[in-house]
Backbone as CSV, one residue per row, in Angstrom:
resi,resn,N_x,N_y,N_z,CA_x,CA_y,CA_z,C_x,C_y,C_z
1,MET,207.092,146.160,78.940,206.509,145.971,77.625,205.676,144.694,77.631
2,SER,204.441,144.801,77.200,203.599,143.612,77.149,203.623,143.011,75.748
3,VAL,203.478,141.704,75.701,203.491,140.964,74.447,202.090,140.405,74.226
4,LYS,201.617,140.505,72.996,200.286,140.007,72.663,200.209,138.514,72.914
5,ALA,199.214,138.112,73.693,198.989,136.696,73.968,198.237,136.064,72.800
6,LEU,198.390,134.774,72.671,197.742,134.017,71.606,196.258,133.879,71.915
7,GLY,195.411,134.272,70.969,193.966,134.184,71.149,193.303,133.563,69.937
8,GLY,192.031,133.288,70.058,191.270,132.639,68.995,191.288,133.382,67.675
9,LYS,191.341,134.713,67.713,191.352,135.504,66.477,192.642,135.346,65.688
10,ASP,193.675,134.807,66.326,194.975,134.675,65.677,195.090,133.418,64.808
11,PHE,194.131,132.507,64.920,194.236,131.220,64.235,193.672,131.261,62.826
12,ASP,194.419,130.675,61.899,193.921,130.341,60.569,193.605,128.851,60.623
13,ILE,192.430,128.492,60.155,191.981,127.105,60.251,191.699,126.581,58.857
14,PHE,192.273,125.426,58.569,192.102,124.802,57.268,191.465,123.436,57.441
15,ILE,190.414,123.193,56.668,189.819,121.863,56.550,190.271,121.370,55.191
16,GLY,191.184,120.395,55.194,191.821,120.015,53.944,192.579,121.222,53.422
17,ASP,192.260,121.667,52.203,192.934,122.853,51.656,192.040,124.091,51.666
18,LYS,190.887,124.006,52.336,189.948,125.125,52.378,190.035,125.853,53.721
19,MET,190.251,127.164,53.639,190.293,127.959,54.863,188.866,128.250,55.313
20,VAL,188.606,128.067,56.603,187.293,128.370,57.171,187.474,129.266,58.386
21,HIS,186.427,130.007,58.684,186.395,130.814,59.894,185.388,130.147,60.826
22,VAL,185.804,129.915,62.044,184.967,129.191,62.996,184.468,130.126,64.090
23,ILE,183.367,129.726,64.689,182.870,130.424,65.875,183.588,129.859,67.100
24,GLU,183.725,128.540,67.123,184.450,127.843,68.181,185.109,126.616,67.577
25,ALA,186.188,126.170,68.174,186.830,124.933,67.740,187.585,124.338,68.911
26,SER,187.694,123.013,68.904,188.495,122.340,69.919,189.064,121.057,69.343
27,VAL,190.195,120.657,69.900,190.796,119.364,69.604,191.035,118.720,70.961
28,LYS,190.414,117.560,71.170,190.533,116.880,72.464,191.174,115.514,72.266
29,ILE,192.131,115.210,73.129,192.795,113.908,73.129,192.389,113.167,74.397
30,THR,192.046,111.891,74.231,191.816,111.012,75.375,192.953,110.006,75.389
31,ASP,193.768,110.088,76.401,194.943,109.230,76.543,194.604,108.170,77.584
32,GLY,194.546,106.905,77.161,194.102,105.818,78.031,195.163,105.223,78.940
33,ARG,196.317,105.886,79.058,197.302,105.359,80.004,196.739,105.476,81.410
34,LYS,197.077,104.485,82.243,196.619,104.577,83.630,197.657,103.956,84.557
35,ALA,197.558,104.345,85.783,198.497,103.843,86.781,198.248,102.363,87.037
36,LYS,199.335,101.607,87.147,199.270,100.196,87.520,199.308,100.154,89.045
37,LYS,198.551,99.222,89.627,198.538,99.121,91.089,198.924,97.717,91.532
38,VAL,199.688,97.689,92.587,200.046,96.436,93.243,199.610,96.576,94.695
39,ARG,198.739,95.690,95.134,198.160,95.749,96.485,197.607,97.137,96.800
40,GLY,196.996,97.755,95.791,196.357,99.051,95.990,197.288,100.248,95.928
41,ILE,198.563,100.010,95.689,199.545,101.087,95.635,200.000,101.241,94.185
42,THR,200.088,102.491,93.719,200.523,102.711,92.334,201.985,102.305,92.171
43,LYS,202.229,101.600,91.047,203.596,101.155,90.747,203.731,101.114,89.226
44,GLY,204.101,102.246,88.661,204.245,102.329,87.214,202.921,102.612,86.528
45,PHE,202.918,102.335,85.218,201.700,102.589,84.457,201.550,101.576,83.340
46,ILE,200.343,101.513,82.815,199.989,100.634,81.706,199.526,101.521,80.561
47,ASP,200.059,101.233,79.373,199.643,101.981,78.196,198.227,101.559,77.816
48,GLY,197.458,102.467,77.279,196.082,102.175,76.890,195.747,102.804,75.550
49,PRO,194.505,102.713,75.154,194.101,103.270,73.858,194.111,104.792,73.875
50,VAL,194.237,105.380,72.683,194.151,106.829,72.543,193.072,107.164,71.531
51,ASP,192.423,108.269,71.741,191.419,108.805,70.831,191.627,110.306,70.752
52,ALA,191.173,110.872,69.655,191.153,112.323,69.537,189.916,112.702,68.744
53,GLU,189.391,113.893,69.037,188.207,114.380,68.342,188.337,115.871,68.106
54,VAL,187.946,116.276,66.917,187.909,117.692,66.550,186.458,118.130,66.560
55,THR,186.184,119.288,67.130,184.845,119.881,67.112,184.968,121.286,66.552
56,ILE,184.127,121.584,65.566,184.152,122.896,64.922,182.725,123.424,64.830
57,LYS,182.521,124.643,65.299,181.222,125.309,65.172,181.343,126.382,64.101
58,LEU,180.483,126.286,63.084,180.552,127.176,61.932,179.300,128.033,61.805
59,ASP,179.464,129.237,61.267,178.310,130.026,60.862,177.844,129.493,59.506
60,HIS,176.735,130.025,59.008,176.150,129.491,57.779,177.080,129.653,56.576
61,GLU,177.726,130.789,56.459,178.621,131.041,55.326,179.739,130.006,55.244
62,ASN,180.323,129.668,56.386,181.415,128.701,56.398,180.907,127.260,56.349
63,PHE,179.689,127.032,56.820,179.043,125.732,56.655,178.882,125.406,55.173
64,LEU,178.592,126.427,54.364,178.416,126.215,52.924,179.697,125.732,52.250
65,ILE,180.853,126.085,52.800,182.126,125.590,52.267,182.174,124.068,52.411
66,LEU,181.791,123.587,53.589,181.778,122.143,53.810,180.649,121.473,53.023
67,GLN,179.553,122.189,52.845,178.447,121.646,52.049,178.900,121.364,50.614
68,ASP,179.734,122.230,50.048,180.266,121.999,48.701,181.074,120.710,48.641
69,VAL,181.807,120.416,49.713,182.571,119.165,49.776,181.608,117.981,49.799
70,ALA,180.525,118.087,50.572,179.522,117.013,50.644,178.847,116.814,49.294
71,LYS,178.552,117.909,48.623,177.905,117.818,47.311,178.800,117.086,46.322
72,THR,180.081,117.417,46.312,181.041,116.751,45.433,181.145,115.266,45.786
73,ALA,181.084,114.946,47.085,181.185,113.555,47.540,179.893,112.776,47.297
74,GLY,178.785,113.477,47.042,177.511,112.817,46.807,176.639,112.678,48.037
75,SER,177.199,112.921,49.217,176.430,112.874,50.471,177.323,113.374,51.603
76,TRP,176.700,113.663,52.738,177.493,114.081,53.900,178.365,112.935,54.385
77,LYS,177.789,111.725,54.433,178.567,110.568,54.894,179.620,110.159,53.879
78,GLY,179.508,110.644,52.658,180.475,110.314,51.628,181.753,111.137,51.695
79,ILE,181.791,112.142,52.555,182.998,112.962,52.694,184.110,112.084,53.274
80,GLU,185.212,112.041,52.579,186.373,111.277,53.052,187.024,112.011,54.229
81,PRO,187.672,111.269,55.121,188.405,111.927,56.207,189.403,112.944,55.653
82,PHE,189.539,114.061,56.350,190.440,115.121,55.916,191.280,115.586,57.084
83,ASP,192.338,116.300,56.770,193.201,116.856,57.807,192.686,118.241,58.183
84,VAL,192.838,118.589,59.451,192.449,119.911,59.944,193.682,120.529,60.609
85,SER,193.950,121.778,60.254,195.116,122.481,60.776,194.676,123.779,61.439
86,PHE,195.197,124.015,62.629,194.949,125.247,63.382,196.305,125.912,63.573
87,LEU,196.524,127.057,62.938,197.828,127.703,62.965,197.705,129.160,63.397
88,ALA,198.519,129.535,64.379,198.556,130.931,64.831,199.995,131.324,65.132
89,GLU,200.325,132.576,64.800,201.648,133.112,65.098,201.486,134.512,65.667
90,VAL,202.059,134.746,66.829,202.107,136.073,67.441,203.519,136.270,67.983
91,ALA,203.800,137.465,68.463,205.142,137.747,68.972,205.537,136.780,70.090
92,ALA,204.565,136.334,70.872,204.854,135.433,71.987,205.177,134.020,71.523
93,GLY,204.885,133.685,70.258,205.192,132.349,69.763,204.168,131.833,68.773
94,THR,204.367,130.591,68.374,203.534,129.935,67.371,202.837,128.738,67.987
95,LYS,201.620,128.480,67.535,200.929,127.247,67.902,200.332,126.678,66.637
96,ASN,200.693,125.428,66.345,200.188,124.733,65.173,199.714,123.362,65.627
97,VAL,198.408,123.168,65.617,197.830,121.877,65.981,197.250,121.276,64.715
98,GLU,197.718,120.061,64.391,197.249,119.369,63.203,196.581,118.067,63.624
99,ALA,195.394,117.829,63.085,194.657,116.591,63.321,194.522,115.897,61.966
100,PHE,194.872,114.626,61.916,194.947,113.920,60.645,193.827,112.887,60.504
101,GLY,193.242,112.859,59.316,192.197,111.874,59.038,190.940,112.094,59.859
102,VAL,190.489,113.341,59.940,189.276,113.652,60.702,188.053,113.206,59.901
103,LEU,187.250,112.329,60.485,186.046,111.811,59.848,184.870,112.707,60.249
104,PRO,184.391,113.571,59.331,183.376,114.551,59.724,182.012,113.903,60.002
105,GLN,181.415,114.325,61.105,180.088,113.862,61.494,179.285,115.079,61.932
106,LEU,178.178,115.315,61.250,177.337,116.437,61.640,176.796,116.153,63.033
107,ASP,176.953,117.107,63.917,176.545,116.917,65.312,175.296,117.738,65.613
108,GLU,175.387,119.023,65.435,174.258,119.923,65.687,174.032,120.692,64.396
109,ILE,173.055,120.235,63.595,172.898,120.823,62.264,172.032,122.074,62.262
110,LEU,171.395,122.350,63.367,170.590,123.563,63.470,170.639,124.052,64.902
111,ASN,170.955,125.339,65.083,170.969,125.936,66.412,170.480,127.372,66.242
112,ILE,169.201,127.570,66.502,168.590,128.886,66.321,167.838,129.296,67.578
113,LYS,167.630,130.581,67.711,166.803,131.142,68.783,165.593,131.780,68.116
114,ALA,164.400,131.379,68.505,163.175,131.874,67.881,163.039,133.388,68.015
115,GLU,163.585,133.948,69.066,163.490,135.387,69.281,164.472,136.174,68.416
116,GLY,165.397,135.472,67.759,166.387,136.149,66.926,167.555,136.631,67.749
117,GLY,168.358,137.479,67.148,169.500,138.065,67.847,170.764,137.237,67.791
118,GLU,170.659,136.002,67.306,171.832,135.147,67.166,171.742,134.423,65.831
119,GLU,172.903,134.198,65.220,172.889,133.521,63.927,172.793,132.009,64.099
120,ASP,172.323,131.349,63.049,172.275,129.897,63.002,173.699,129.360,62.955
121,THR,173.959,128.292,63.698,175.275,127.661,63.679,175.126,126.164,63.441
122,THR,176.205,125.565,62.967,176.274,124.122,62.760,177.549,123.623,63.414
123,THR,177.438,122.519,64.139,178.597,121.931,64.803,178.933,120.608,64.137
124,ILE,180.192,120.464,63.793,180.702,119.241,63.187,181.736,118.658,64.142
125,LYS,181.569,117.372,64.437,182.563,116.656,65.230,183.222,115.638,64.334
126,GLY,184.421,115.260,64.668,185.091,114.249,63.870,186.161,113.525,64.648
127,PRO,186.021,112.198,64.751,187.114,111.440,65.359,188.319,111.425,64.433
128,VAL,189.502,111.408,65.018,190.742,111.327,64.262,190.966,109.860,63.902
129,THR,191.168,109.581,62.597,191.251,108.191,62.139,192.619,107.788,61.609
130,SER,193.553,108.716,61.477,194.856,108.422,60.884,195.884,108.062,61.946
131,THR,196.827,107.196,61.573,197.923,106.875,62.487,198.849,108.075,62.688
132,ASP,198.743,109.085,61.811,199.485,110.335,62.039,198.920,111.081,63.239
133,PHE,197.648,110.800,63.579,196.955,111.253,64.788,197.001,112.771,64.945
134,ILE,197.735,113.266,65.906,197.813,114.699,66.226,199.286,115.106,66.270
135,LYS,199.578,116.270,65.699,200.906,116.871,65.861,200.710,118.258,66.454
136,ILE,201.552,118.590,67.402,201.511,119.897,68.051,202.850,120.568,67.779
137,ASN,202.803,121.674,67.025,204.021,122.363,66.586,204.998,121.390,65.928
138,GLY,204.439,120.481,65.120,205.256,119.532,64.367,205.694,118.301,65.136
139,ILE,205.400,118.244,66.431,205.817,117.113,67.268,204.638,116.141,67.400
140,PRO,204.830,114.879,66.984,203.723,113.926,67.075,203.362,113.620,68.530
141,TYR,202.066,113.399,68.758,201.616,112.998,70.103,201.995,111.548,70.372
142,LEU,201.818,110.684,69.382,202.119,109.269,69.544,203.597,108.999,69.320
143,THR,204.110,107.979,69.974,205.505,107.593,69.774,205.645,106.807,68.473
144,ALA,206.850,106.822,67.921,207.120,106.057,66.699,206.877,104.575,66.938
145,GLU,207.165,104.106,68.138,206.959,102.695,68.472,205.480,102.322,68.430
146,GLU,204.613,103.236,68.863,203.174,102.949,68.862,202.607,102.748,67.472
147,VAL,203.130,103.497,66.494,202.548,103.450,65.160,203.365,102.604,64.181
148,ARG,204.391,101.938,64.667,205.211,101.111,63.771,204.343,100.019,63.145
149,ASP,204.590,99.735,61.922,203.925,98.669,61.173,202.422,98.859,61.021
150,LEU,201.900,100.062,61.254,200.457,100.292,61.074,200.184,100.889,59.703
């Protein structure tokens, strides 16, 4: 018996409290930990900075959802950071990736082919700005010690 694998069509994606349908999406974490070296030989590690970025590619219909947020804010740069949630459930299991305090930045505001055959898309990138950072299935990426007193 085969079990349905988790795929892109299984995800519900929320920007704040608004559900959007994406063409593509990604959440990338850059973890700055690196190996410590003594006389050229690795010996333990050193903690470093962390970053995360959300990238979402939208069709025009779903771009208009975000445009309404910009209009209410008075400008695109006026949009306050928001949380983004990617949630999917299939028989094989659940995946819930949450990014907190995503600061939206228009990246590719027009992507068209003069010959036609493809729809216009808009890509929005956003660095994660909250100390809540990223949670994967409810488990925080950062340790409690890292975010203490922040």
